[in-house]
C-alpha positions as CSV (number, residue, x, y, z in Angstrom):
1,X,2.4,14.3,17.9
2,X,5.6,15.5,16.3
3,X,6.4,14.8,12.6
4,X,8.9,12.2,13.5
5,X,6.5,10.5,15.8
6,X,3.9,10.5,13.1
7,X,6.3,8.9,10.6
8,X,7.0,6.1,13.1
9,X,3.3,5.7,13.8
10,X,2.7,5.3,10.1
11,X,5.3,2.6,9.9
12,X,7.5,4.5,7.5
13,X,10.8,4.5,9.3
14,X,12.9,1.3,9.2
15,X,16.5,2.2,10.3
16,X,18.3,5.4,11.4
17,X,21.8,6.3,12.2
18,X,21.0,8.7,15.1
19,X,17.4,8.9,16.0
20,X,17.8,11.8,18.5
21,X,19.5,14.1,16.1
22,X,17.5,13.1,13.0
23,X,14.1,13.6,14.8
24,X,15.2,17.0,16.2
25,X,16.2,18.3,12.7
26,X,13.1,16.9,11.0
27,X,10.7,18.3,13.7
28,X,12.3,21.7,13.5
29,X,12.3,21.8,9.7
30,X,16.1,22.0,9.5
31,X,16.9,18.9,7.5
32,X,18.3,19.2,4.0
33,X,17.9,15.7,2.7
34,X,18.1,13.8,-0.6
35,X,16.7,10.7,-2.2
36,X,18.1,9.2,-5.3
37,X,16.2,8.0,-8.3
38,X,18.0,6.0,-11.0
39,X,16.4,6.5,-14.4
40,X,15.8,2.8,-15.3
41,X,12.6,3.6,-17.2
42,X,10.7,6.6,-18.7
43,X,8.3,6.7,-15.8
44,X,8.3,6.5,-12.0
45,X,6.3,3.7,-10.5
46,X,4.6,2.8,-7.2
47,X,7.9,2.0,-5.5
48,X,9.1,5.6,-6.2
49,X,5.8,7.0,-4.9
50,X,6.7,5.9,-1.4
51,X,9.8,8.1,-1.6
52,X,7.9,11.0,-3.2
53,X,5.2,11.0,-0.5
54,X,7.9,10.9,2.2
55,X,9.6,13.9,0.6
56,X,6.3,15.7,0.5
57,X,5.6,15.1,4.1
58,X,8.9,16.5,5.2
59,X,8.7,19.5,2.8
60,X,5.3,20.4,4.2
61,X,7.0,20.7,7.7
62,X,9.7,23.1,6.3
63,X,12.5,20.7,5.5
64,X,14.3,21.0,2.1
65,X,14.3,18.0,-0.2
66,X,16.8,17.3,-3.0
67,X,15.7,14.9,-5.7
68,X,18.8,13.4,-7.1
69,X,18.4,12.0,-10.6
70,X,21.0,9.3,-11.4
71,X,22.1,10.3,-14.8
72,X,25.6,9.1,-13.8
73,X,24.9,6.1,-11.6
74,X,22.2,5.0,-14.1
75,X,25.1,4.1,-16.5
76,X,26.1,1.3,-14.1
77,X,22.9,0.2,-12.4
78,X,22.2,-0.5,-8.8
79,X,22.7,-4.2,-7.8
80,X,20.4,-3.8,-4.7
81,X,17.5,-6.2,-4.8
82,X,18.6,-7.7,-8.1
83,X,19.6,-11.3,-8.9
84,X,21.0,-10.4,-12.3
85,X,22.9,-7.7,-14.1
86,X,20.8,-4.8,-15.4
87,X,20.8,-4.0,-19.1
88,X,23.0,-1.0,-19.9
89,X,21.3,2.0,-21.4
90,X,22.6,4.5,-23.9
91,X,23.3,8.0,-22.7
92,X,20.4,9.3,-24.9
93,X,18.0,6.9,-23.2
94,X,19.2,7.8,-19.7
95,X,18.8,11.5,-20.4
96,X,15.3,11.0,-21.8
97,X,14.3,9.1,-18.7
98,X,15.7,11.9,-16.5
99,X,13.6,14.4,-18.2
100,X,10.5,12.3,-17.7
101,X,11.3,12.0,-14.0
102,X,11.6,15.8,-13.6
103,X,8.1,16.3,-15.0
104,X,6.5,13.7,-12.8
105,X,8.3,14.8,-9.6
106,X,7.1,18.4,-10.0
107,X,3.5,17.1,-9.3
108,X,4.6,16.2,-5.8
109,X,7.4,18.5,-4.8
110,X,7.4,22.3,-4.8
111,X,10.6,23.4,-6.5
112,X,9.7,27.1,-6.5
113,X,11.7,29.7,-4.5
114,X,14.5,27.3,-3.7
115,X,12.2,25.2,-1.5
116,X,13.6,22.0,-3.1
117,X,16.3,21.1,-5.6
118,X,16.5,18.7,-8.5
119,X,20.0,17.8,-9.5
120,X,21.7,15.2,-11.7
121,X,24.7,13.2,-10.5
122,X,26.0,13.1,-14.1
123,X,27.1,16.7,-13.4
124,X,30.0,15.5,-11.2
125,X,30.3,11.7,-12.0
126,X,30.8,11.9,-15.8
127,X,33.9,14.1,-15.7
128,X,35.8,12.1,-13.0
129,X,39.3,11.0,-13.8
130,X,39.5,7.4,-12.9
131,X,43.1,7.4,-11.5
132,X,42.6,10.7,-9.6
133,X,39.3,9.4,-8.1
134,X,41.0,6.1,-6.9
135,X,43.9,8.0,-5.3
136,X,41.5,10.5,-3.6
137,X,38.7,8.2,-2.4
138,X,39.6,4.6,-2.9
139,X,41.4,4.3,0.4
140,X,38.2,5.1,2.4
141,X,36.4,1.9,1.4
142,X,37.0,-1.5,2.8
143,X,36.5,-4.3,0.3
144,X,35.8,-6.8,3.2
145,X,33.0,-4.5,4.5
146,X,31.6,-4.0,1.1
147,X,31.3,-7.7,0.4
148,X,29.5,-8.1,3.7
149,X,26.8,-5.7,2.6
150,X,23.5,-7.4,1.9
151,X,23.2,-5.7,-1.6
152,X,26.4,-7.5,-2.7
153,X,26.0,-10.8,-0.7
154,X,22.7,-11.6,-2.6
155,X,24.6,-11.4,-5.9
156,X,27.7,-13.4,-5.0
157,X,26.1,-16.8,-6.0
158,X,25.4,-15.7,-9.5
159,X,28.3,-13.5,-9.9
160,X,28.9,-9.8,-9.1
161,X,30.5,-7.8,-11.8
162,X,33.1,-5.2,-11.1
163,X,30.9,-2.7,-12.8
164,X,28.2,-3.1,-10.2
165,X,30.8,-3.3,-7.4
166,X,31.5,0.4,-8.0
167,X,27.9,1.4,-7.3
168,X,28.3,1.8,-3.5
169,X,31.4,4.0,-4.0
170,X,29.6,6.2,-6.4
171,X,26.5,6.6,-4.3
172,X,28.7,7.5,-1.3
173,X,30.4,10.1,-3.4
174,X,27.0,11.5,-4.4
175,X,26.3,12.1,-0.7
176,X,29.7,13.7,-0.2
177,X,29.2,16.1,-3.2
178,X,25.7,17.0,-2.1
179,X,27.0,17.7,1.5
180,X,29.7,20.0,0.1
181,X,27.5,21.8,-2.5
182,X,24.2,22.2,-0.8
183,X,24.7,21.4,2.9
184,X,22.8,18.1,2.5
185,X,23.0,16.5,5.9
186,X,20.7,13.5,5.4
187,X,20.1,10.7,2.9
188,X,16.8,8.8,2.8
189,X,16.0,5.8,0.8
190,X,14.5,2.3,0.7
191,X,15.6,-0.2,3.4
192,X,17.6,-2.2,0.8
193,X,19.9,0.9,0.5
194,X,21.1,0.9,4.1
195,X,24.7,-0.4,3.4
196,X,25.2,2.2,0.6
197,X,23.9,5.0,2.8
198,X,26.1,4.1,5.7
199,X,29.1,4.1,3.4
200,X,28.2,7.7,2.4
201,X,28.0,8.9,6.0
202,X,31.4,7.3,6.7
203,X,33.0,8.9,3.7
204,X,31.8,12.4,4.9
205,X,33.0,11.7,8.4
206,X,36.4,10.6,7.3
207,X,36.9,13.0,4.5
208,X,35.4,16.2,6.0
209,X,35.2,15.4,9.7
210,X,31.5,16.2,9.7
211,X,28.4,14.3,10.8
212,X,25.8,13.2,8.2
213,X,22.8,11.0,8.8
214,X,20.9,8.2,7.0
215,X,17.3,7.0,7.4
216,X,15.7,4.2,5.5
217,X,12.0,4.1,4.5
218,X,10.1,0.8,5.1
219,X,9.6,-1.1,1.9
220,X,6.0,-1.4,0.8
221,X,5.3,-5.2,1.1
222,X,2.1,-7.2,1.1
223,X,1.3,-9.8,3.8
224,X,3.2,-12.4,1.8
225,X,6.4,-10.3,2.0
226,X,6.4,-9.4,-1.7
227,X,6.9,-5.8,-2.9
228,X,3.7,-4.1,-3.8
229,X,3.2,-2.3,-7.1
230,X,3.3,-5.3,-9.5
231,X,0.6,-6.8,-11.6
232,X,0.5,-9.6,-14.2
233,X,1.4,-6.9,-16.7
234,X,4.4,-5.6,-14.8
235,X,4.9,-2.5,-12.7
236,X,2.1,-0.1,-11.7
237,X,3.4,3.2,-13.3
238,X,2.6,6.8,-12.4
239,X,2.5,7.7,-16.1
240,X,-1.1,7.5,-17.3
241,X,0.0,6.3,-20.7
242,X,1.7,3.2,-19.1
243,X,-0.8,2.5,-16.4
244,X,-4.2,4.2,-17.0
245,X,-5.9,6.0,-14.1
246,X,-8.6,3.2,-14.1
247,X,-5.9,0.5,-13.9
248,X,-4.2,2.4,-11.1
249,X,-7.4,2.9,-9.2
250,X,-8.3,-0.8,-9.6
251,X,-5.0,-2.0,-8.4
252,X,-5.5,-0.3,-5.0
253,X,-9.3,-1.1,-4.9
254,X,-8.4,-4.8,-5.1
255,X,-5.6,-5.0,-2.6
256,X,-5.8,-7.8,0.0
257,X,-8.0,-7.1,3.0
258,X,-5.0,-7.5,5.3
259,X,-3.0,-4.8,3.4
260,X,-5.6,-2.0,3.3
261,X,-4.9,-0.1,6.5
262,X,-1.2,-0.5,6.1
263,X,-1.4,1.1,2.7
264,X,-3.6,3.9,4.0
265,X,-1.1,4.6,6.8
266,X,2.0,4.6,4.6
267,X,0.8,6.1,1.4
268,X,-2.1,8.5,2.1
269,X,-2.2,11.8,4.0
270,X,-5.4,10.9,5.8
271,X,-5.2,11.6,9.6
272,X,-4.1,8.6,11.6
273,X,-7.2,8.6,13.8
274,X,-9.4,8.1,10.8
275,X,-7.2,5.2,9.5
276,X,-7.1,3.5,12.9
277,X,-10.9,3.4,12.9
278,X,-10.8,1.7,9.5
279,X,-8.5,-0.9,11.1
280,X,-11.6,-2.5,12.7
281,X,-13.8,-2.5,9.6
282,X,-15.0,-5.7,7.9
283,X,-17.3,-6.6,5.0
284,X,-18.8,-3.7,3.2
285,X,-17.1,-1.2,5.4
286,X,-13.7,-2.7,4.5
287,X,-14.6,-2.3,0.8
288,X,-15.3,1.3,1.6
289,X,-11.8,1.6,3.0
290,X,-10.4,0.1,-0.2
291,X,-12.3,2.7,-2.2
292,X,-11.0,5.4,0.0
293,X,-7.4,4.1,-0.5
294,X,-7.9,3.9,-4.3
295,X,-9.5,7.4,-4.5
296,X,-6.8,9.1,-2.3
297,X,-3.9,7.7,-4.3
298,X,-5.5,8.3,-7.7
299,X,-6.1,11.9,-6.7
300,X,-2.5,12.4,-5.6
301,X,-1.1,11.0,-8.9
302,X,-3.7,12.0,-11.5
303,X,-5.7,14.8,-9.8
304,X,-9.0,14.9,-8.0
305,X,-11.1,15.4,-11.2
306,X,-9.8,12.2,-12.8
307,X,-10.1,10.4,-9.5
308,X,-13.8,11.2,-9.3
309,X,-14.3,10.1,-12.9
310,X,-12.5,6.8,-12.3
311,X,-14.4,6.3,-9.0
312,X,-17.8,6.8,-10.7
313,X,-16.8,4.5,-13.5
314,X,-15.7,1.8,-11.1
315,X,-18.9,2.0,-9.1
316,X,-20.9,1.7,-12.3
317,X,-18.8,-1.2,-13.5
318,X,-18.9,-3.3,-10.4
319,X,-22.3,-2.5,-8.9
320,X,-23.6,-5.9,-10.1
321,X,-21.3,-7.7,-7.7
322,X,-17.7,-7.5,-8.7
323,X,-15.3,-8.0,-11.6
324,X,-15.9,-11.7,-11.6
325,X,-19.5,-11.0,-12.8
326,X,-18.4,-8.9,-15.8
327,X,-19.1,-10.4,-19.2
328,X,-15.8,-11.7,-20.7
329,X,-14.7,-12.4,-24.2
330,X,-11.8,-14.8,-24.6
331,X,-9.5,-14.4,-27.6
332,X,-7.0,-16.9,-29.0
333,X,-3.6,-16.2,-30.4
334,X,-5.1,-16.8,-33.8
335,X,-7.2,-13.6,-33.4
336,X,-4.0,-11.5,-33.3
337,X,-2.4,-10.6,-36.6
338,X,1.3,-10.2,-36.2
339,X,0.8,-10.2,-32.4
340,X,-1.8,-7.4,-32.4
341,X,-5.6,-6.9,-32.7
342,X,-7.4,-3.8,-33.7
343,X,-10.2,-2.1,-31.6
344,X,-12.8,-2.6,-34.3
345,X,-12.3,-6.4,-34.2
346,X,-12.4,-6.4,-30.4
347,X,-15.7,-4.5,-30.4
348,X,-17.3,-6.9,-32.9
349,X,-16.0,-10.1,-31.3
350,X,-17.1,-9.0,-27.8
351,X,-20.6,-8.2,-29.0
352,X,-20.3,-4.6,-27.9
353,X,-20.9,-3.6,-31.6
354,X,-22.9,-5.4,-34.3
355,X,-20.5,-4.8,-37.2
356,X,-17.3,-3.1,-38.1
357,X,-19.3,-0.1,-39.4
358,X,-21.1,0.1,-36.1
359,X,-17.8,-0.1,-34.2
360,X,-16.3,2.6,-36.4
361,X,-19.2,5.0,-35.7
362,X,-18.9,4.4,-31.9
363,X,-15.1,5.1,-32.0
364,X,-15.5,8.2,-34.2
365,X,-18.2,9.6,-31.9
366,X,-16.0,9.1,-28.8
367,X,-18.1,6.4,-27.3
368,X,-15.4,3.7,-26.8
369,X,-13.0,3.5,-23.9
370,X,-10.4,1.0,-22.8
371,X,-10.3,1.2,-19.1
372,X,-11.1,4.9,-18.6
373,X,-9.1,6.2,-21.6
374,X,-11.1,7.2,-24.8
375,X,-10.1,5.4,-28.0
376,X,-9.7,8.2,-30.6
377,X,-8.6,6.1,-33.6
378,X,-10.0,3.1,-35.4
379,X,-6.4,2.1,-36.1
380,X,-5.8,1.6,-32.4
381,X,-4.3,-1.9,-31.7
382,X,-3.5,-4.0,-28.7
383,X,-0.9,-6.7,-28.2
384,X,-1.2,-10.2,-26.8
385,X,0.7,-9.0,-23.7
386,X,-1.8,-6.2,-23.1
387,X,-4.7,-8.7,-23.3
388,X,-3.0,-11.2,-21.1
389,X,-3.4,-11.6,-17.3
390,X,-6.5,-9.6,-16.2
391,X,-7.0,-8.4,-19.8
392,X,-8.5,-5.2,-21.0
393,X,-11.8,-3.7,-19.9
394,X,-13.6,-2.1,-22.9
395,X,-16.6,0.2,-22.5
396,X,-19.1,1.3,-25.1
397,X,-21.4,4.1,-24.1
398,X,-22.1,4.5,-20.4
399,X,-23.0,1.0,-19.2
400,X,-21.8,-1.6,-21.7
401,X,-18.6,-3.3,-20.4
402,X,-16.6,-6.3,-21.5
403,X,-13.4,-7.9,-20.3
404,X,-11.2,-8.9,-23.2
405,X,-8.5,-11.5,-22.5
406,X,-6.4,-14.2,-24.1
407,X,-7.3,-17.8,-23.2
């Protein structure tokens, strides 16, 4: 099975401009491709992980990835998949987010010895002269065609700002610049980026007389058609300070039965023949498949040592029959002073400790964890939002657990 055939078998490929040429370049390790990441937060999330794992697969076969951080386009915001205007960020915030992205991407992509590149489109977008840019490139874009694009059509009812309308042009110019500077002959991205990517290939063809290609990656959806990677608390982040390794593990351990093998195919690097066998599993075997999914992804994001720790904690926590059986302490908003509650109060109210003095000793001795992360300070507090939804899972010692949540 060739690499391209494996990508199709894993259900990763949605749309392509020229399958014959793209598959040949990918299989021979001759593709120089890019994927863009707009710095909308200070951490990548599960949606980005799809793209990162895709880049990793192709790099392992000899292809050269370019991770394009959108320090320039981030000043406008991508309207794709949005029903409202994104909040505009300051330059300082954007630059901080870009630096965070670089650190996280380096865990997946090998940037040594020119095997991959990481570039920022602020390098060429921020110094553009508006009138010169319009004269040079504006004539290559049809407004009628742009308005027919799905990313704009979905915004027409609520109103599409001229600010966002420029996004397709800027993304196309990114592809054009990467082609000229680095010989980048392919752009990959989520399936909701198809219109923007086609516009880029067209600009290169009309401006340079060269062929460039686009391939979209299948969006990670659950059986209900919703994007995966969201919980009651928001996105599932790759940063352990925003989503702890235990929370990350539990998200995948608790996916719906119908979504397990699809996630294994699209996200893990397990051989397909092993995954296909799991497709027939039911009952306890299917729970084993979920544990495999959770372990493999946690190891990819946080390392195998942490994945093993989280796996052991999870087994200990749920061996009595599942999260529904876990003792739960319900708090009211009155328990929160100025919207927060301290760890000592949580330990006493939950019954995990007999008194605040007992709670203090357990924290000082390193015996208290929230999810799988040790609590190092008695001043540690948690907000109402953090205790909402599924709540917090607090552990004292090795076997004493409580779920803490707001009524």
